[in-house]
Steps between C-alpha positions, in 0.01 A plus 500: 500500500160569676616851609629574145170374340300727742724795399434425139132505569545842659684612191216394278245679721701826469523428122121465490475832680705664223268319246204654685649851448570440132164339420261675746298641200511183292178296452615179659731649765269395793484137387878492421612652834276300725553167322880555507484575880282193549749272329796645686325490833407132444867416422624690803243323726596170373867567559427612855277196581754262349770660724276492809414129461843382417645720779857506395757737646456878430572598142699820456539728199659844448480788252767775429246763594443722801771651726849529339723202580206331681244403242162350570455173681203260469424183677202259506441278803189330628358814657538706186384204277172483697429870456616492140234229434237700684583823306522343159189283551308819582659684206399215263141505632480882473656497145245233383216708646646816338494358153115546516475785759777705333280533185275737709794703637451867442870593494699195394801710424521589876488130608675286242851628554494490885323177549787264397747734662309474823516122483879517429542719804328257732705209368831692535415584861462125572822413320721778655784388704651835606343803660564735208335261242211439740430872561534589128253216405276618779501845359425363144208307644370800683534756213348276228209412735454878569488561125232230477302661777522824313372343176156666543636806677210721371234298684384609837756491780755279299767772489476536878524119542812493287649788693441327837622165362819668383569662839442179691716304254785747542457496888521117486798490276684751722430273801644201315799699404571579863439138603762382245736758619474370853525137380813571300668669799832682481634256243252611246475178316146482367522140364236293685756223544727745691202640704411147619848455644478810712393499867263784597457656839155472649427871465612487135287196433192665660555818288525296183183309589310819548635648177408184302152506648462855377664440158338168415188583695431818300506295178302213652245725669562454870305744727566795532689496165199367306345830396607479130349161443127588494589793267751344258352158439167623371672763294691248298350287209352189652763246390767733645296529823504121514886504459551774763261348749561132446859497400696815572408501868659151513823648369498721804434193726803336331709810581406467871570128514835535310625768742337398830542123469803465283736804504439612863615184663347323795162672602430648848179392666378858536501554122209266482293728736552794268412309186191331669361818617546678177356201307193463728415872493545499114269201462207645709531856371522382143185302510309761696595760244386269222163469674451868476577536132264490212746509211547140393874544426563690824331214689743256335794738578410528865453128513862465386606699804319238718669208332841661515436528878425131517821417307707714742328326794631169362850654457490641850411140631787358301739751664371422844555132460829526313641732771432223762627218292162344421584430141211268422245758629692783318472292180128462550443875546723585208317252278176641588621857426644396162196294411271790583718731284464257214121446558448876521663545159256249354167631637588867511599491131170325427298761691674792329445339160132467594491856617649602160226309322222665699674840454503446122133384494352781724764776470458540879692388809231587751324180605201710616430552131524134408281204591365210303821439308477131551238500230689721254845359566449143620851365442669794668251461784590136554873574498467806729299272741793257493741779570289648781473154664877449471585839651248450771685183610205271427568133433575334264682793349868582553452799732382276774799277492762762555308674772434169674875433492551842651262418793687174542822689551327735753389183697864395538590832654450399875839330469673827464694593811465882482206645693465776248444248218273294725288808535506644149473187278154395628385865477624516139325170432171650627545807270573267206170318575323835510657597165398173339139541617482859376654394169216265450250781574682731271482266194139391572426873488689570188370196307143528618465870425677479156383175358170406676170682521370735228704751290529839660601687189450488130857405444452191722184401303679528177829333612643218276741223572862582443729360222605133496870563573401665823239234579751222440762663722249536786385140446858362518577697820162384665591142422858551649340650814288183528780251426737677740234460771419140424868385452716737718750229585663537160563871562617445859751239392621745225566758769717261700838607340417859592427439867800264519729777375366755750409296809692175455172304512183441291154367564451124474458368138138543430441307167592174675214538742193270432205668341719806426445650843728782619654454841680808643684330781356154576174326418408462862493890537313610195454432120287623213394330192392734217396220274242352743362841584454568131329158449276575809402851378426373149295217620304714736433762232388243251278332764346827599436596122342170441280519805386846416424426128365148533351468835352847557231666290553452123354842426759769405452817700670829430486815694688824542830463681608687801185714528552520885135399547366769287311419180635815332716383198722801529872404553548775755311274755797255483764465764792733406864473575459778760224324677681170500803652661306711751522263801878463458533870437314581828708248696843579366467806288428750774835436665722382211376728223304776694189391315205747523145462376264789416126484409340801333132430559256737321240675721143364490328618180808528291537264212876498458671173574687440834877482464727261689871565502773286659855625511815320594853648540837362424639567843857404417506735198354786701722455807826391345526611136274805479707703754819403308339607173385837659844561648665438152249728330561776752878466465466493120294815508745675717803396286304584180463863627878522541559486119328841472719680751677819387879498471525707821301249698692207351829665609345569848396139535839375399661736748276383786560129411875560499487674851299218638743244347802679653332527841424122494863423420621748768293332779564137382697324761 
């Protein structure tokens, strides 16, 4: 029943997509499409949450579509139910936001048909119970999201972003196709139930793991397959960026978990090393790249890379513990990874909504041209502050809880028997701590430069608060980020059916603990109480405010903000994003990004201003992708010349090719 209801929701979403085509020029098309997707997403989310909490046996459904005599198979279990709830909650929030934001959309006809189809594609991936349906749904998700990325194809580098995204999506889908081919084996039965019953050789399992890391990692944004993210997410409309960054990347995480922890059988301990190293490198490089960016949406996109790395660190820890039979520790690590995936969907959607509000008010994505928006957009500023605190893992918000659980899992690692894991896991924990500290610096930089100080442009001076639909959506997500940080035990208990399915264990029941504390393993080792932390912070803040306003001088004093010690009221004397990131750029940038700085100082007597220029390079793009692109361009140019050959040269070429072929056959042993 639950699976069929989910399929009906997908059908309604596809029907809404057709409605978007037919009514794209109608006056109320925007409201109609987004309200429809909102209602369908809420229903689909409620269905998934109900299934997850009641945790019955998997529900199965089938449709007479797909390969002849095979059809399409669908199934909902606890894992797919959790991700269905995550996806549809994010979809409902984005649709609510888009009711207002969509009114400002320049090309609604390019967005309305693909938006509900994109949601349907993600839902179908999570419901698929055979390889053919999974890959077909995966392609539907990729193609519709590509169409949304290309909605504003005439702006800047959007066409290039769409092209790179399409290539990476195709590369990832091809890797998944090969992975399913190896999983199905000689029998060729692509039903997931049949694949689960097969036993795979160690070499085959290792190849499948690598292919899944490439296939799912290219969609999630794992380094070095992340290059499309900083390009595609900013190119899409902001509510679509929120879905791509906060939700679609979780569908990729689901794909990895489904294959590596469900279909592939018992894990090998060395798989964990591969996943941990990839996750740690992704986390650190992602946040470092975010610190170098000035485009507010690119900052958020790069931050997604960091958070995906943290999620994969949790999955790597779960594989390490599960391979050694430490089921309780594996459940802890998997809970941390899933909870961080959920938390990331909350605060990243909130931040992209805020970025969309800022973009709509200033018509600019460069934070160097903002400043002072806290006065012009106070509600957006408050909600962006909440999202920045949550993503920086500051208590009492939700980001702290999942990262704290992740560190608790790292602290259990000395029990692991393999020396490789004993060496790698603490190193990965140190890299995760570094990423967390850099993330805090990154969002202090973004928020401080964009919202504090004085306006740096006329657009920032004239910015106005966004519409009430958008403000309400941001406010609801900010409250959820706070509640999920204060009462995380409710979410952890809700995840117990998922971890029980995959690791045969779950964390201790949290809601029965006194004072709503969360206890990862036992109270004697560690515990955290988000409610008490919230009360302490609130009491401290109110006491400080009372002391400042009542006990200090009663005279109200105002002065220019951030003048760096200079009385000059010009906003150019303020701290900029480049100056804020300079120490980190000099420490890490010279080796990781080949950062260079150049100062053009005028000679004495000249009145022209001095010019300072800092450049950073995307080393992975330049060393890995640029040579491939050059080789493809050279080969394309060579083959393009061949179409202009004369008949005589064509015949000569065919003759030479035939001789070479015959020689090859003659010397073949």
